[in-house]
FIVOPA-265161 format. One line per 10 residues: number of its first residue (from 1); their letters; for each residue x, y, z of N, C-alpha, C. Coordinates in steps of 0.05 Angstrom, whole numbers, padded with zeros to 5 digits. Example, Ala and Ser with C-alpha at 12.3 -4.5 7.8 and 13.67 -1.06 7.14 Angstrom:
1	AS	00264,-00114,00156,00246,-00090,00156,00264,-00066,00156  00257,-00045,00142,00273,-00021,00143,00258,00001,00157
END
This chain:
1	MELLKLLFWI	02641,02099,02226,02638,02070,02237,02607,02074,02228  02598,02087,02261,02569,02083,02273,02551,02094,02249  02553,02117,02230,02538,02117,02215,02536,02103,02197  02553,02090,02188,02559,02067,02157,02547,02046,02170  02543,02034,02194,02525,02014,02205,02497,02028,02202  02488,02052,02211,02466,02059,02211,02444,02063,02183  02464,02068,02160,02463,02059,02139,02452,02036,02124  02474,02016,02139,02464,01988,02129,02440,01983,02141  02432,01984,02161,02397,01974,02170,02381,01989,02155  02388,02007,02153,02364,02030,02138,02370,02016,02111
11	LLFIVFYTYI	02389,02008,02098,02383,02001,02067,02372,01977,02072  02378,01945,02089,02366,01924,02093,02346,01922,02094  02326,01949,02119,02304,01948,02124,02293,01956,02100  02295,01970,02081,02269,01983,02066,02281,01952,02037  02299,01940,02038,02298,01909,02017,02273,01894,02029  02288,01886,02060,02270,01868,02069,02232,01880,02075  02230,01898,02073,02207,01908,02081,02190,01908,02047  02205,01918,02028,02192,01918,02009,02190,01888,01993  02203,01865,01990,02198,01845,01991,02183,01815,02000  02187,01827,02032,02178,01808,02054,02163,01816,02076
21	GYGMLLYLII	02179,01843,02094,02154,01858,02107,02136,01872,02105  02128,01877,02076,02101,01892,02073,02080,01864,02076  02093,01837,02059,02073,01813,02060,02064,01797,02089  02085,01806,02105,02085,01803,02134,02062,01818,02140  02063,01842,02144,02049,01867,02156,02018,01864,02148  02018,01861,02125,01999,01853,02108,01982,01837,02121  01993,01807,02122,01984,01779,02130,01969,01793,02160  01987,01802,02181,01978,01812,02206,01960,01831,02210  01953,01846,02187,01933,01872,02187,01901,01846,02185  01911,01830,02164,01897,01824,02159,01873,01806,02175
31	KIRRILGIGK	01898,01787,02191,01890,01776,02211,01866,01787,02231  01883,01805,02245,01874,01824,02253,01839,01823,02253  01835,01844,02228,01811,01854,02215,01794,01831,02214  01802,01807,02211,01782,01780,02211,01774,01775,02238  01792,01778,02249,01782,01772,02285,01765,01788,02298  01768,01816,02285,01752,01834,02304,01724,01839,02276  01720,01825,02260,01705,01825,02241,01701,01857,02219  01725,01871,02219,01727,01889,02205,01728,01883,02176  01712,01904,02163,01724,01896,02138,01706,01884,02115  01684,01866,02121,01664,01846,02110,01654,01844,02080
41	KAAIDYSFEP	01665,01839,02061,01659,01840,02033,01630,01839,02035  01609,01854,02026,01586,01847,02012,01583,01831,02003  01557,01817,02006,01553,01787,01986,01543,01784,01966  01569,01768,01949,01562,01773,01916,01535,01768,01907  01527,01779,01888,01501,01780,01881,01501,01759,01851  01502,01744,01850,01511,01720,01829,01485,01720,01805  01467,01734,01811,01444,01738,01793,01451,01766,01773  01475,01782,01787,01486,01808,01762,01493,01794,01743  01484,01804,01721,01491,01789,01690,01484,01821,01667  01501,01840,01681,01501,01857,01648,01509,01855,01624
51	EVTLFIAAYN	01506,01865,01607,01519,01872,01582,01540,01868,01586  01569,01861,01578,01593,01862,01577,01613,01863,01548  01629,01870,01546,01648,01870,01523,01663,01856,01528  01685,01837,01517,01705,01823,01510,01732,01839,01497  01750,01856,01501,01761,01877,01479,01793,01858,01488  01795,01864,01465,01824,01858,01455,01838,01867,01432  01858,01889,01449,01872,01905,01431,01899,01876,01416  01905,01882,01385,01928,01857,01377,01932,01875,01353  01963,01865,01353,01984,01874,01325,01989,01841,01321  01987,01844,01304,02000,01814,01280,01998,01795,01300
61	EKDYVEAKMK	01976,01780,01314,01969,01755,01321,01944,01733,01310  01959,01735,01281,01948,01707,01265,01949,01677,01279  01970,01684,01293,01983,01657,01302,01962,01646,01330  01962,01668,01341,01933,01670,01362,01901,01662,01358  01900,01674,01334,01873,01683,01332,01851,01654,01337  01856,01630,01314,01843,01609,01334,01836,01602,01352  01851,01602,01368,01849,01587,01400,01841,01615,01412  01845,01635,01410,01835,01657,01428,01805,01653,01419  01795,01650,01398,01768,01658,01395,01752,01636,01406  01766,01611,01405,01752,01585,01409,01749,01585,01439
71	NSFELEYPKE	01766,01600,01455,01769,01600,01481,01743,01619,01484  01741,01643,01471,01721,01663,01481,01696,01653,01483  01695,01637,01453,01658,01630,01456,01659,01601,01478  01673,01591,01484,01672,01575,01511,01678,01585,01537  01672,01615,01536,01671,01631,01569,01641,01619,01571  01643,01620,01600,01614,01617,01611,01594,01641,01625  01581,01648,01597,01577,01679,01607,01548,01677,01588  01533,01687,01589,01512,01687,01573,01514,01701,01543  01511,01680,01522,01523,01694,01492,01517,01713,01479  01497,01711,01492,01469,01737,01478,01480,01774,01494
81	KLNIVWVTDG	01498,01763,01520,01509,01784,01537,01543,01799,01527  01557,01774,01514,01587,01780,01508,01584,01791,01488  01597,01806,01483,01604,01821,01454,01639,01824,01457  01646,01807,01432,01675,01809,01433,01681,01832,01416  01703,01840,01422,01715,01862,01399,01744,01863,01398  01748,01864,01375,01780,01871,01366,01791,01892,01355  01808,01906,01366,01815,01929,01353,01848,01917,01342  01851,01923,01312,01872,01908,01303,01904,01919,01291  01887,01953,01299,01909,01981,01285,01936,01967,01275  01947,01968,01254,01976,01960,01242,01984,01937,01233
91	SDDGTPELLK	01958,01914,01249,01958,01891,01234,01974,01888,01205  01990,01879,01198,01987,01876,01159,01992,01843,01159  01990,01822,01177,01994,01795,01169,01970,01773,01170  01942,01792,01169,01920,01783,01158,01906,01776,01180  01914,01791,01200,01902,01779,01230,01867,01785,01230  01868,01822,01213,01828,01828,01217,01814,01813,01204  01837,01796,01172,01818,01789,01162,01810,01756,01176  01819,01750,01174,01815,01719,01191,01805,01727,01210  01794,01744,01232,01780,01755,01249,01746,01756,01236  01744,01770,01219,01718,01772,01197,01709,01753,01193
101	QYTNTTVHHL	01717,01728,01196,01707,01695,01186,01695,01689,01215  01686,01706,01232,01681,01696,01254,01652,01712,01261  01631,01699,01268,01602,01717,01269,01610,01717,01311  01588,01733,01306,01581,01760,01340,01613,01768,01346  01629,01776,01329,01647,01788,01325,01655,01808,01322  01671,01823,01327,01666,01865,01324,01693,01859,01317  01694,01872,01293,01740,01880,01287,01731,01913,01277  01755,01922,01290,01752,01952,01282,01793,01957,01275  01800,01957,01246,01827,01954,01245,01823,01979,01235  01855,01992,01230,01867,02023,01221,01885,02013,01218
111	AARNGKIGAM	01899,02015,01190,01922,02017,01176,01946,02028,01201  01942,02051,01206,01964,02061,01230,01981,02041,01248  01999,02044,01251,02003,02034,01283,02011,02051,01298  01997,02057,01322,01997,02071,01337,01997,02063,01370  02003,02042,01370,02008,02028,01395,01989,02018,01408  01989,02000,01434,01974,01988,01449,01951,02005,01461  01960,02026,01473,01943,02048,01476,01928,02069,01463  01937,02068,01435,01922,02081,01415,01905,02063,01407  01905,02047,01396,01888,02025,01398,01861,02020,01413  01865,02022,01441,01860,02024,01468,01839,02043,01463
121	NRGMEFVKTP	01847,02069,01466,01830,02097,01466,01810,02103,01437  01826,02087,01415,01807,02092,01398,01782,02067,01398  01791,02043,01406,01765,02025,01407,01748,02024,01431  01754,02047,01453,01733,02046,01472,01718,02062,01459  01716,02080,01436,01696,02100,01431,01672,02077,01418  01678,02054,01410,01654,02036,01403,01634,02019,01428  01650,02015,01448,01642,02002,01464,01620,02018,01486  01602,01998,01477,01572,02009,01496,01559,02000,01516  01578,01982,01529,01565,01963,01553,01574,01976,01569  01567,01975,01600,01569,01979,01622,01601,01972,01635
131	IVIFSDANTM	01604,01949,01622,01629,01934,01636,01647,01926,01608  01669,01932,01609,01688,01929,01593,01716,01909,01606  01719,01883,01587,01739,01869,01601,01764,01867,01581  01783,01874,01591,01811,01869,01575,01824,01846,01577  01828,01835,01547,01847,01810,01557,01868,01805,01535  01891,01798,01525,01909,01795,01511,01903,01773,01487  01915,01784,01469,01901,01752,01456,01926,01731,01454  01941,01733,01466,01960,01708,01466,01959,01692,01492  01930,01705,01507,01924,01694,01531,01898,01669,01529  01904,01652,01548,01875,01641,01548,01855,01640,01574
141	LGKESIRRIV	01838,01643,01573,01819,01652,01597,01806,01629,01608  01806,01628,01637,01788,01593,01651,01760,01613,01646  01749,01584,01645,01723,01581,01630,01703,01605,01647  01712,01613,01672,01681,01626,01685,01703,01647,01703  01721,01651,01691,01734,01682,01691,01710,01712,01685  01694,01704,01660,01685,01728,01654,01670,01738,01679  01647,01711,01682,01627,01717,01702,01641,01720,01727  01659,01716,01746,01662,01715,01762,01678,01745,01769  01692,01757,01745,01700,01788,01748,01677,01801,01748  01652,01797,01735,01629,01812,01732,01611,01812,01761
151	NQFGDETVGC	01620,01792,01770,01602,01783,01800,01616,01812,01815  01642,01816,01810,01653,01831,01834,01637,01863,01828  01626,01865,01802,01626,01897,01807,01587,01893,01816  01587,01877,01827,01548,01882,01841,01559,01896,01862  01578,01907,01869,01579,01920,01891,01591,01948,01878  01573,01972,01887,01581,02000,01870,01602,02013,01874  01620,02005,01899,01641,02017,01900,01673,02004,01891  01665,01987,01878,01680,01974,01850,01680,01978,01825  01708,01993,01822,01709,02006,01794,01720,01983,01784  01738,01976,01786,01757,01955,01766,01767,01934,01780
161	VSGEKRIINK	01764,01904,01764,01775,01878,01778,01792,01871,01765  01813,01859,01776,01831,01847,01767,01836,01819,01768  01842,01806,01742,01839,01772,01742,01876,01767,01751  01875,01739,01757,01899,01734,01761,01920,01716,01732  01947,01729,01733,01969,01717,01717,01967,01689,01721  01967,01669,01706,01977,01648,01706,01996,01637,01695  02027,01635,01704,02047,01625,01683,02049,01588,01681  02044,01578,01653,02051,01557,01647,02075,01543,01661  02074,01528,01675,02110,01518,01688,02105,01482,01676  02131,01492,01661,02138,01460,01655,02163,01441,01672
171	ESDVASGAGE	02175,01421,01663,02191,01407,01685,02217,01422,01660  02211,01423,01647,02241,01439,01610,02244,01466,01625  02223,01484,01637,02228,01506,01638,02254,01515,01641  02268,01541,01637,02287,01553,01646,02284,01570,01660  02308,01587,01669,02309,01608,01691,02283,01621,01696  02273,01642,01664,02250,01654,01664,02236,01647,01678  02225,01618,01661,02192,01603,01672,02192,01595,01696  02216,01589,01717,02218,01578,01738,02213,01604,01759  02232,01627,01761,02227,01649,01769,02197,01666,01760  02194,01666,01743,02163,01686,01732,02141,01671,01751
181	GLYWKYESTL	02149,01639,01742,02122,01629,01761,02118,01630,01783  02146,01632,01798,02148,01633,01832,02136,01660,01838  02150,01680,01822,02145,01708,01823,02113,01709,01824  02094,01708,01808,02070,01711,01813,02058,01697,01825  02071,01674,01835,02047,01661,01862,02042,01682,01877  02073,01692,01887,02069,01709,01909,02058,01736,01898  02057,01741,01882,02040,01772,01875,02021,01770,01883  02004,01737,01877,01978,01733,01874,01968,01740,01897  01992,01725,01923,01981,01725,01950,01981,01750,01958  01996,01766,01956,01995,01800,01954,01975,01816,01952
191	KKWDAELYSV	01968,01804,01929,01940,01821,01912,01914,01816,01930  01911,01783,01938,01891,01776,01950,01881,01796,01976  01909,01800,01989,01909,01814,02023,01909,01846,02010  01916,01846,01988,01916,01879,01994,01876,01884,01974  01868,01867,01967,01842,01870,01959,01825,01869,01990  01832,01855,02007,01818,01845,02025,01817,01872,02048  01841,01881,02045,01849,01905,02062,01835,01931,02055  01832,01936,02022,01828,01956,02014,01819,01958,01985  01838,01954,01967,01847,01959,01943,01874,01938,01929  01877,01927,01913,01899,01924,01895,01906,01947,01877
201	VGAAGELFAI	01933,01940,01872,01943,01969,01864,01949,01966,01844  01940,01964,01819,01945,01955,01794,01929,01932,01781  01927,01932,01762,01913,01902,01746,01937,01899,01727  01926,01871,01727,01941,01848,01700,01928,01859,01676  01944,01870,01653,01941,01863,01620,01926,01851,01622  01938,01827,01623,01921,01803,01614,01897,01793,01616  01887,01809,01639,01855,01794,01640,01857,01821,01675  01835,01844,01654,01831,01864,01680,01803,01877,01662  01785,01892,01683,01754,01905,01672,01753,01932,01683  01732,01946,01674,01729,01971,01686,01702,01977,01686
211	RTKLYRHVEK	01686,01989,01692,01661,02007,01692,01670,02023,01663  01654,02015,01640,01663,02034,01615,01661,02057,01625  01650,02070,01644,01644,02100,01641,01671,02111,01664  01685,02092,01669,01710,02098,01686,01727,02107,01667  01726,02090,01644,01754,02096,01629,01755,02127,01614  01778,02137,01626,01789,02160,01612,01815,02157,01591  01817,02173,01568,01833,02163,01547,01860,02179,01564  01879,02150,01556,01904,02153,01565,01927,02168,01548  01949,02183,01563,01968,02198,01540,01983,02167,01520  01978,02178,01496,01990,02171,01473,02014,02148,01485
221	DTLLDDFMIS	02025,02159,01503,02063,02152,01502,02064,02139,01524  02043,02133,01538,02038,02110,01561,02051,02085,01559  02060,02071,01579,02083,02052,01571,02064,02021,01585  02058,02035,01612,02041,02010,01624,02012,02023,01630  01990,02010,01601,01964,02022,01599,01946,02004,01616  01949,01976,01628,01940,01981,01648,01947,01985,01674  01964,01984,01673,01967,02000,01714,01950,02028,01716  01961,02047,01689,01955,02074,01689,01914,02077,01692  01905,02049,01672,01886,02056,01675,01870,02053,01699  01876,02029,01707,01871,02010,01740,01870,02031,01757
231	LRVAQDGYTI	01902,02046,01758,01905,02059,01788,01886,02091,01782  01887,02103,01758,01867,02120,01747,01838,02120,01765  01828,02095,01761,01799,02091,01766,01799,02091,01805  01824,02079,01816,01825,02075,01844,01827,02108,01861  01843,02127,01836,01837,02150,01841,01820,02166,01845  01800,02161,01826,01772,02163,01823,01760,02158,01852  01767,02147,01863,01749,02138,01897,01737,02110,01891  01741,02099,01873,01730,02064,01869,01761,02047,01877  01743,02019,01886,01769,02002,01892,01775,01981,01864  01798,01973,01868,01801,01955,01846,01806,01929,01870
241	QYDPKAYAIE	01795,01899,01852,01782,01883,01869,01795,01856,01852  01810,01831,01865,01814,01814,01854,01805,01791,01855  01801,01775,01835,01790,01742,01834,01812,01724,01831  01829,01709,01840,01851,01695,01835,01841,01666,01818  01806,01660,01808,01800,01642,01802,01795,01653,01770  01785,01681,01764,01789,01690,01742,01812,01691,01731  01822,01680,01715,01855,01675,01703,01863,01670,01677  01882,01688,01671,01893,01680,01646,01921,01661,01646  01916,01656,01625,01941,01633,01621,01959,01646,01604  01988,01645,01609,02001,01638,01585,02033,01627,01587
251	SASANVKEEL	02047,01619,01573,02074,01609,01580,02091,01633,01584  02114,01617,01595,02137,01642,01608,02151,01649,01581  02163,01673,01589,02191,01673,01567,02204,01659,01561  02205,01654,01533,02223,01639,01521,02257,01635,01532  02267,01654,01551,02288,01656,01568,02294,01678,01583  02321,01677,01591,02313,01712,01606,02328,01730,01591  02333,01735,01572,02340,01755,01554,02317,01765,01544  02295,01744,01534,02273,01754,01535,02257,01769,01563  02257,01753,01578,02248,01763,01598,02257,01796,01611  02281,01792,01610,02299,01817,01619,02290,01841,01593
261	KRKIRISAGG	02274,01841,01567,02258,01855,01552,02238,01869,01566  02222,01845,01574,02197,01854,01580,02200,01865,01604  02213,01864,01625,02220,01883,01650,02226,01902,01644  02249,01903,01634,02259,01936,01632,02235,01955,01617  02221,01945,01600,02203,01968,01587,02179,01971,01613  02169,01951,01627,02157,01947,01650,02165,01966,01668  02195,01971,01680,02204,01989,01692,02200,02007,01697  02213,02017,01660,02213,02041,01650,02184,02050,01651  02160,02031,01644,02134,02044,01644,02123,02049,01680  02137,02041,01695,02129,02035,01723,02136,02065,01733
271	IQSIVRLRSL	02163,02078,01723,02175,02104,01733,02160,02123,01721  02153,02115,01691,02142,02140,01681,02112,02141,01700  02097,02125,01703,02068,02115,01724,02079,02136,01750  02092,02132,01762,02098,02142,01793,02101,02168,01784  02114,02174,01757,02117,02211,01760,02083,02214,01753  02076,02206,01734,02041,02221,01725,02014,02209,01748  02029,02189,01765,02004,02193,01785,02025,02196,01816  02039,02212,01820,02053,02227,01836,02033,02235,01859  02010,02242,01850,01988,02251,01869,01980,02229,01887  01983,02200,01883,01974,02182,01897,01991,02173,01917
281	LNVFKYGKLS	02012,02188,01921,02035,02183,01940,02030,02199,01970  02012,02216,01964,02004,02238,01987,01979,02215,02007  01990,02206,02023,01981,02194,02041,01959,02210,02064  01959,02233,02063,01938,02244,02082,01910,02253,02058  01915,02246,02043,01893,02249,02014,01882,02220,02014  01896,02192,02005,01891,02175,01999,01890,02155,02016  01908,02152,02038,01908,02137,02065,01909,02110,02050  01901,02099,02053,01899,02064,02058,01915,02059,02029  01903,02066,02008,01910,02069,01975,01951,02072,01979  01950,02099,01994,01966,02112,01986,01990,02100,02002
291	FQYISHRVLR	01982,02076,02018,02011,02058,02041,02011,02034,02017  01991,02018,02005,01989,01998,01994,02009,02007,01963  02002,02027,01948,02022,02037,01930,02051,02039,01932  02047,02055,01957,02079,02058,01960,02097,02034,01964  02083,02016,01989,02090,01986,02000,02098,01970,01976  02073,01968,01963,02076,01945,01937,02080,01948,01913  02087,01981,01898,02094,01980,01874,02121,01998,01886  02111,02031,01887,02134,02048,01886,02159,02044,01893  02168,02032,01917,02184,02024,01932,02202,02001,01909  02194,01987,01898,02204,01971,01880,02216,01986,01855
301	WTLTPLCLIL	02202,02006,01848,02209,02018,01824,02219,02040,01834  02240,02050,01852,02253,02068,01859,02277,02067,01882  02267,02065,01903,02290,02061,01921,02303,02030,01933  02288,02003,01930,02300,01984,01924,02316,01974,01914  02316,01974,01886,02351,01970,01866,02363,01992,01883  02365,02005,01883,02391,02026,01891,02400,02020,01926  02379,02002,01942,02392,01998,01964,02403,01974,01955  02405,01963,01950,02412,01932,01932,02447,01936,01926  02444,01955,01908,02468,01963,01897,02488,01978,01925  02482,01995,01931,02492,02008,01966,02500,01989,01980
311	LIPVLSILAY	02482,01960,01988,02490,01943,02009,02511,01932,02001  02525,01925,01972,02544,01912,01972,02573,01932,01983  02574,01953,01976,02596,01972,01978,02603,01965,02020  02578,01969,02027,02577,01981,02055,02580,01960,02072  02570,01941,02063,02570,01919,02085,02594,01903,02075  02609,01907,02056,02637,01898,02051,02654,01909,02062  02642,01946,02071,02670,01955,02088,02665,01950,02124  02642,01939,02127,02632,01934,02156,02652,01906,02159  02645,01879,02137,02665,01864,02146,02691,01864,02149  02697,01883,02124,02721,01888,02130,02735,01901,02158
321	NDGVFEFKLY	02726,01917,02166,02730,01926,02200,02727,01909,02222  02719,01895,02209,02712,01868,02234,02729,01840,02231  02737,01847,02208,02758,01818,02199,02736,01808,02186  02747,01787,02157,02723,01780,02138,02728,01760,02149  02742,01740,02163,02742,01715,02168,02727,01713,02200  02725,01732,02215,02716,01736,02241,02685,01722,02242  02678,01709,02267,02651,01705,02264,02636,01720,02281  02621,01748,02264,02613,01768,02273,02596,01780,02255  02564,01790,02261,02546,01802,02253,02554,01807,02212  02565,01827,02221,02571,01837,02182,02588,01818,02180
331	NILFWLQLVF	02602,01802,02189,02625,01784,02170,02604,01759,02151  02581,01743,02180,02563,01731,02166,02545,01742,02152  02528,01773,02145,02514,01773,02133,02536,01779,02103  02554,01793,02107,02577,01797,02076,02569,01769,02063  02580,01746,02072,02583,01726,02064,02552,01711,02058  02536,01714,02072,02507,01714,02056,02498,01727,02041  02506,01745,02032,02502,01763,02011,02522,01752,01986  02547,01745,01992,02564,01730,01972,02549,01709,01958  02550,01687,01976,02528,01660,01969,02500,01671,01950  02483,01693,01960,02471,01698,01939,02477,01711,01915
341	YIAALTGWFL	02488,01724,01915,02496,01736,01888,02516,01712,01870  02535,01695,01886,02539,01668,01872,02517,01645,01861  02497,01647,01873,02476,01629,01869,02461,01644,01841  02459,01676,01846,02450,01692,01819,02463,01686,01792  02492,01676,01798,02513,01677,01770,02504,01644,01762  02502,01627,01787,02505,01605,01774,02471,01592,01763  02457,01612,01769,02427,01610,01755,02432,01623,01730  02444,01639,01728,02450,01650,01704,02469,01630,01677  02485,01614,01691,02506,01599,01677,02482,01568,01673  02462,01563,01693,02440,01549,01678,02418,01556,01664
351	ENRSTRVKIL	02418,01575,01663,02391,01590,01650,02386,01572,01633  02392,01568,01607,02380,01544,01577,02389,01520,01589  02390,01515,01623,02385,01486,01616,02371,01467,01629  02358,01442,01621,02342,01432,01633,02346,01430,01663  02333,01431,01690,02341,01431,01713,02328,01433,01744  02321,01403,01754,02302,01398,01772,02303,01418,01796  02325,01433,01802,02333,01448,01818,02333,01474,01815  02307,01474,01812,02290,01509,01807,02303,01529,01827  02301,01527,01858,02309,01544,01875,02339,01553,01861  02353,01556,01851,02376,01561,01843,02371,01583,01822
361	FVPYYFFIMN	02335,01583,01806,02339,01611,01796,02324,01628,01809  02317,01631,01835,02304,01646,01847,02324,01671,01857  02342,01663,01858,02366,01688,01861,02373,01699,01832  02370,01686,01815,02377,01697,01792,02360,01717,01775  02329,01700,01789,02307,01724,01774,02312,01739,01790  02313,01739,01822,02310,01768,01841,02334,01796,01826  02352,01779,01822,02373,01798,01812,02360,01816,01775  02355,01794,01765,02335,01804,01736,02325,01819,01736  02304,01821,01759,02279,01842,01770,02296,01866,01773  02314,01869,01789,02326,01895,01798,02343,01909,01779
371	LSVVLGFFRY	02353,01894,01761,02368,01894,01743,02363,01907,01716  02337,01901,01718,02315,01911,01700,02298,01936,01706  02305,01943,01733,02294,01976,01737,02306,01997,01733  02334,01985,01735,02357,01998,01737,02365,02009,01711  02356,01991,01689,02364,01996,01659,02341,02005,01648  02318,02010,01662,02282,02023,01657,02290,02048,01665  02301,02043,01684,02307,02080,01701,02322,02094,01678  02346,02088,01667,02359,02103,01643,02342,02105,01618  02327,02087,01611,02314,02088,01589,02297,02103,01593  02276,02106,01616,02263,02125,01621,02273,02159,01618
381	LKNSQSVNWE	02295,02162,01627,02309,02181,01635,02317,02192,01598  02318,02172,01582,02331,02179,01552,02303,02181,01540  02279,02172,01545,02260,02173,01533,02261,02159,01512  02275,02128,01502,02278,02120,01486,02266,02085,01490  02241,02097,01496,02227,02069,01499,02198,02066,01484  02204,02060,01468,02180,02061,01436,02159,02057,01459  02126,02068,01455,02110,02062,01458,02097,02034,01450  02104,02029,01424,02090,01999,01412,02108,01975,01418  02080,01964,01428,02100,01934,01453,02106,01919,01426  02136,01915,01439,02154,01881,01421,02148,01864,01436
391	RAQRAV	02120,01839,01435,02121,01822,01446,02147,01801,01452  02154,01802,01477,02173,01776,01486,02162,01751,01474  02184,01734,01460,02188,01704,01456,02164,01693,01484  02153,01674,01478,02144,01658,01504,02163,01628,01493  02164,01611,01517,02163,01587,01511,02152,01564,01508  02156,01554,01490,02137,01530,01478,02132,01498,01484
END
């Protein structure tokens, strides 16, 4: 029984550290560094205005073209220095033809559909500017986003800059919207602290930029192109910085089924990325980057979901051994665990109903996140995840 207790505390520690402890530790380190004046960033050179390319890989995005182009033309950056490039491989809904009506926009189209990463690899051959900014067709950018991202590249040690992904929250949002919005707010905070300590560990595909010279063709079966591209930049010794005021906005997933579909793909891609970026696990070689990578990403996609599963039988046995209705530590923790999963079940029941008690959706979204990792792991093992992106339906 003592070994079971030890196992319980190890499992609990891993779960706690992954979702709460790392954030607490990161905040403490940042506070100490600030007090000691360590790691102050160089002053931003606001006069730094190189020519840049806004790169949009799209597949059948006709419904978003007008809004995306209007948004792109309104971005606060010298028009003569902003090149807009669309790569529309495989699109057969009229997207390429619609785009060709716009001036100051280059469209590269190929009839064959080879997935987003295939379009990116091909499209990058046409990029001649020193900085390339990637964005999705269905996301709108804040007016200052390009300028704020570019300013970060005034520091020669910066190889990649990630913007913030913002989810539009509505009173009518179902579980996916409420949970997804809260999740990204927490993620944004962690990214700010990661960047202040050393480097963000992965960029959001909705909006990120790299030095064009650092782009390396990514394997054609890659599932998380944004993650692989940005982490390989970090592997080369550059940092990934983050500016939450450079942001991309999109609606939440239409429902939890759509969000689960999206997250299973991301989880399968996460496992694939860990395998391909396994050298980053070497703390002796990559130091702070490895520490951040393991703490913020690797645990979420590997050990932690398994720990959550194991905690259920382990804590049940410990509670039963102490007498389920006795007021003892393991009994209290057992009932708290039960309440959490009941809350998740309640979230499932209310997922498609409008309610102001959105805190009920947090346990459900947390459960869905970890379920997607388990399902994504098996999908990766079966090699059954298509590289062609099937966009999740978004709330309207």
